[in-house]
C-alpha positions as CSV (number, residue, x, y, z in Angstrom):
1,M,-14.2,31.6,5.6
2,I,-16.4,28.5,5.9
3,L,-14.7,26.9,2.9
4,A,-11.3,27.6,4.3
5,L,-12.3,26.1,7.6
6,K,-13.6,22.9,5.8
7,L,-10.4,22.6,3.9
8,K,-8.3,22.9,7.1
9,L,-10.5,20.2,8.7
10,A,-10.1,17.9,5.7
11,L,-6.3,18.4,5.8
12,A,-6.2,17.5,9.5
13,A,-8.3,14.4,8.8
14,A,-5.9,13.4,6.0
15,A,-2.9,13.7,8.4
16,L,-4.5,11.2,10.7
17,A,-5.8,8.8,8.1
18,G,-4.1,5.8,6.6
19,P,-3.0,5.5,2.9
20,L,-5.5,5.3,0.1
21,A,-5.2,3.3,-3.1
22,V,-3.1,5.1,-5.7
23,S,-4.7,6.5,-8.8
24,T,-3.1,5.9,-12.2
25,A,-3.1,9.6,-13.2
26,V,-1.6,12.6,-11.4
27,P,-3.5,15.9,-11.3
28,Q,-1.8,19.2,-11.6
29,L,-0.4,20.3,-8.2
30,A,1.9,23.0,-7.2
31,G,5.4,22.0,-8.2
32,G,4.2,18.9,-10.0
33,T,4.1,18.0,-13.7
34,Q,0.8,17.0,-15.3
35,G,0.9,13.8,-17.3
36,V,3.5,11.8,-15.2
37,A,1.6,8.7,-14.4
38,V,1.8,6.9,-11.1
39,P,2.9,3.3,-11.8
40,E,0.4,0.5,-11.1
41,L,1.1,-0.9,-7.7
42,V,0.5,-4.2,-6.0
43,H,-0.4,-3.8,-2.3
44,M,0.7,-6.6,0.1
45,A,-0.5,-6.9,3.7
46,P,2.1,-7.2,6.5
47,G,3.4,-10.7,7.2
48,S,6.2,-13.0,8.1
49,F,8.3,-15.4,6.0
50,A,11.4,-17.5,6.1
51,H,14.3,-15.8,4.3
52,R,17.9,-16.6,3.6
53,A,19.9,-13.6,4.7
54,A,21.8,-11.7,2.0
55,G,25.6,-11.5,2.2
56,D,28.8,-13.4,2.3
57,F,29.0,-15.7,5.3
58,S,31.8,-17.8,6.6
59,R,32.4,-20.2,9.5
60,N,35.8,-21.0,10.9
61,G,37.4,-19.1,8.0
62,K,35.5,-21.1,5.3
63,P,32.6,-20.1,3.1
64,A,29.2,-21.1,4.6
65,N,25.6,-20.9,3.7
66,A,23.8,-17.8,4.9
67,P,21.4,-18.5,7.8
68,V,17.6,-18.8,7.2
69,V,15.8,-16.3,9.4
70,T,12.3,-15.2,10.0
71,V,11.6,-11.8,8.5
72,R,8.6,-9.7,9.5
73,I,7.3,-7.1,7.0
74,D,5.4,-4.9,9.4
75,H,4.0,-2.4,6.9
76,T,1.7,-2.6,3.9
77,E,4.1,-3.1,1.0
78,S,3.2,-1.3,-2.2
79,I,5.4,-2.4,-5.0
80,M,5.3,-1.8,-8.8
81,K,3.5,-4.5,-10.6
82,R,6.1,-4.4,-13.4
83,Q,9.6,-3.2,-13.9
84,V,10.2,0.4,-14.9
85,T,10.0,0.5,-18.7
86,A,12.4,2.1,-21.2
87,A,9.7,4.7,-22.1
88,E,9.3,5.7,-18.5
89,Y,13.0,6.0,-17.9
90,Q,13.3,8.1,-21.1
91,R,10.9,10.6,-19.6
92,C,13.5,11.2,-16.8
93,V,16.3,11.4,-19.4
94,D,14.3,14.0,-21.5
95,D,13.7,16.0,-18.3
96,G,17.4,16.2,-17.8
97,A,17.4,14.3,-14.5
98,C,18.6,10.8,-15.5
99,P,21.7,9.9,-17.5
100,A,21.0,8.7,-21.0
101,K,21.3,4.9,-21.7
102,E,23.3,3.5,-24.6
103,D,20.8,0.9,-25.6
104,D,17.6,1.7,-27.7
105,A,15.2,-0.8,-26.1
106,A,11.6,-0.7,-27.3
107,A,9.2,1.3,-25.1
108,D,7.4,-1.9,-24.0
109,R,10.5,-3.5,-22.6
110,A,12.1,-3.0,-19.2
111,A,14.7,-0.2,-18.8
112,V,18.0,-2.1,-18.5
113,D,21.7,-1.2,-18.5
114,V,21.0,1.0,-15.5
115,S,23.1,1.2,-12.4
116,W,21.9,1.4,-8.8
117,R,22.8,5.1,-8.9
118,D,20.6,5.5,-12.1
119,A,17.7,3.7,-10.4
120,R,18.0,5.9,-7.3
121,T,18.0,9.0,-9.5
122,Y,14.9,7.9,-11.3
123,A,13.1,7.2,-8.0
124,D,13.9,10.7,-6.8
125,W,12.7,12.2,-10.0
126,L,9.5,10.2,-10.0
127,S,8.9,11.2,-6.4
128,G,9.3,14.9,-7.2
129,K,7.0,14.7,-10.2
130,T,4.2,12.8,-8.5
131,G,4.4,13.9,-4.9
132,I,4.6,10.3,-3.8
133,R,7.8,9.1,-2.3
134,F,9.3,6.1,-4.3
135,R,12.4,4.1,-3.5
136,L,14.1,0.9,-4.3
137,P,12.9,-2.1,-2.3
138,T,15.1,-3.8,0.3
139,D,16.2,-7.3,-0.4
140,E,13.7,-8.6,2.1
141,E,10.8,-6.6,0.6
142,W,11.7,-7.8,-2.9
143,A,11.8,-11.5,-1.7
144,Y,8.4,-11.0,0.1
145,A,6.8,-9.7,-3.1
146,A,8.5,-12.4,-5.3
147,G,6.9,-15.2,-3.3
148,S,7.5,-18.6,-4.8
149,R,9.7,-17.0,-7.5
150,F,12.3,-16.1,-5.0
151,H,15.2,-18.5,-5.6
152,D,16.9,-19.6,-2.4
153,E,20.7,-19.1,-2.9
154,G,21.6,-21.9,-0.5
155,W,24.0,-24.4,-2.1
156,P,25.3,-27.8,-1.0
157,D,28.2,-27.7,1.4
158,F,31.4,-28.5,-0.4
159,E,34.1,-30.5,1.2
160,G,37.5,-28.9,0.8
161,D,39.2,-25.6,1.1
162,D,39.7,-24.7,-2.5
163,P,37.5,-21.5,-3.1
164,A,37.7,-22.0,-6.9
165,Q,36.0,-25.4,-6.5
166,R,33.3,-23.9,-4.3
167,R,32.6,-21.2,-6.8
168,L,32.4,-23.8,-9.6
169,A,29.9,-25.9,-7.5
170,R,27.7,-22.8,-7.0
171,Y,27.9,-21.9,-10.7
172,E,26.7,-25.4,-11.6
173,A,23.9,-25.3,-9.1
174,E,22.7,-22.0,-10.4
175,S,22.9,-23.0,-14.1
176,T,20.8,-26.1,-13.5
177,D,18.3,-24.4,-11.2
178,S,15.7,-24.0,-14.0
179,D,14.2,-26.7,-16.2
180,E,14.3,-24.3,-19.2
181,P,17.1,-21.8,-19.9
182,V,15.8,-18.2,-19.9
183,P,16.7,-16.3,-23.1
184,N,18.9,-13.3,-22.9
185,A,17.0,-11.2,-25.4
186,L,14.7,-8.6,-23.9
187,R,11.0,-9.4,-24.3
188,P,7.9,-7.2,-23.8
189,I,6.6,-6.6,-20.3
190,G,4.6,-9.6,-19.1
191,S,6.5,-12.2,-21.2
192,F,7.6,-14.1,-18.1
193,G,4.1,-14.3,-16.5
194,I,2.7,-13.2,-13.2
195,N,3.3,-14.6,-9.7
196,E,0.9,-15.4,-7.0
197,N,1.1,-11.8,-5.6
198,G,0.3,-10.2,-8.9
199,L,3.8,-9.1,-10.0
200,L,4.9,-9.5,-13.6
201,D,8.2,-10.9,-14.8
202,V,9.7,-11.8,-11.4
203,S,12.9,-13.8,-11.9
204,G,12.7,-13.4,-15.7
205,N,15.8,-12.3,-17.5
206,V,16.0,-8.9,-15.9
207,W,17.7,-8.8,-12.5
208,E,16.5,-6.1,-10.2
209,W,18.4,-3.7,-8.0
210,T,17.6,-3.5,-4.3
211,D,18.6,-0.9,-1.7
212,T,20.3,-3.5,0.5
213,C,24.0,-3.2,1.1
214,F,26.5,-6.1,0.9
215,H,27.4,-7.7,4.2
216,R,30.3,-10.0,5.0
217,V,29.7,-11.9,8.3
218,A,31.6,-14.5,10.3
219,L,29.0,-16.9,11.8
220,D,31.5,-18.1,14.4
221,S,31.7,-14.6,15.9
222,G,28.3,-14.7,17.7
223,N,26.3,-13.7,14.6
224,A,24.6,-16.9,13.6
225,G,21.0,-16.1,12.7
226,A,21.7,-12.4,12.7
227,R,19.6,-10.8,9.9
228,K,21.5,-7.5,9.8
229,P,25.0,-7.7,11.2
230,D,26.2,-4.7,13.2
231,P,29.5,-3.6,11.7
232,G,30.2,-1.7,14.9
233,K,30.7,-4.9,16.9
234,D,34.0,-6.8,17.0
235,G,33.8,-9.7,14.5
236,A,30.2,-8.8,13.6
237,G,31.1,-8.3,9.9
238,I,31.7,-5.6,7.3
239,T,29.1,-3.6,5.5
240,N,29.9,-2.3,2.0
241,C,27.2,0.0,0.6
242,G,29.3,0.5,-2.6
243,V,28.0,-3.0,-3.5
244,R,24.2,-3.7,-3.5
245,V,22.1,-6.8,-3.6
246,V,20.6,-7.7,-6.9
247,E,17.7,-10.2,-7.2
248,G,16.5,-12.3,-10.2
249,Q,17.0,-15.9,-11.2
250,H,19.4,-16.0,-8.3
251,R,20.8,-13.4,-5.9
252,T,24.0,-11.7,-6.6
253,Y,26.0,-8.6,-5.6
254,V,27.0,-5.8,-8.0
255,T,28.9,-2.6,-7.6
256,D,26.5,0.4,-7.5
257,F,27.9,2.1,-10.6
258,I,27.8,-1.0,-12.9
259,R,25.2,-0.9,-15.7
260,D,26.2,-4.2,-17.4
261,A,27.0,-6.9,-14.9
262,R,28.3,-9.2,-17.6
263,A,31.1,-6.6,-18.2
264,G,32.1,-6.2,-14.5
265,G,30.8,-6.2,-11.0
266,C,30.9,-8.3,-7.9
267,T,29.0,-11.3,-9.2
268,V,29.2,-14.9,-8.1
269,G,28.0,-17.8,-10.3
270,T,26.1,-17.1,-13.5
271,P,26.1,-13.3,-14.2
272,P,22.9,-11.4,-14.6
273,A,21.7,-11.0,-18.2
274,H,20.2,-7.5,-17.7
275,L,20.1,-5.0,-14.8
276,G,16.7,-3.2,-14.3
277,F,14.5,-2.2,-11.3
278,R,11.0,-1.7,-9.9
279,L,10.1,0.6,-7.1
280,V,8.1,0.6,-3.9
281,R,6.0,3.4,-2.5
282,D,7.3,4.9,0.7
283,G,5.6,7.0,3.4
284,T,2.0,7.2,4.7
285,G,0.3,8.1,1.5
286,R,-1.0,11.5,2.6
287,W,-0.2,13.0,-0.8
288,E,-3.1,10.9,-2.1
289,W,-5.5,12.7,0.2
290,L,-4.1,16.0,-1.1
291,R,-4.7,14.9,-4.6
292,S,-8.3,14.1,-3.8
293,L,-8.7,17.6,-2.3
294,A,-7.0,19.1,-5.4
295,R,-9.6,17.5,-7.6
296,L,-12.3,19.2,-5.7
């Protein structure tokens, strides 16, 4: 009786408390699977930063740069230190939850040739196995974590109405954005270094899926500076969630079922070399309290 009362009090305290640091191993819980490791996470405090909005923007019927807006991340962002690896993704395949991949990447490489749908499936599978809710980051969360390695997709205004010339100008700007060309061949995790926030391989040769939908916005319709256009308003824009924002050496937009962006997809400029992903932890972290109680 006394032990049961103490357990109820501990659970009540857990419901009111904030999240704890995530452990690297998952104990056996009801409905869980022992041995599925929680990925190493980097925890970032809330903050504000200047961010160029994602989407296709126009002004007076002509392509225009997206507006730079101030974004506030009002929660502690817990994001994977590295991308999901081929070995981790294979666990989901072996469990019958994720579709098999055609490539045979080494276990210490990132899982690539995965679509947005594949990445969402893996996130749901990992959430079920660990009891921690994982999801893809938004474009803004990804940019916040990328820090100085986020590449502003602003490009010089081009005089003229020829859209082909505009695309060529953007392609040239993106292809000369880096002093050294990034090799296409997959390399072991950590080969592209670590950024100031502690994340590995940001803007290497693996582009990463985000959960942000593609927006098309006319800036001359009262939407200048709008971070998230409201498709319900006249002239506010169009939202297409069949196409998602992908981040890497530059930002691009890819149809959600595409696994190899070089073979298709809604890309502008230089196409991504590989499509992979990393996840963020969602929720209040109460499962971590339950894990602590389970250990007892």
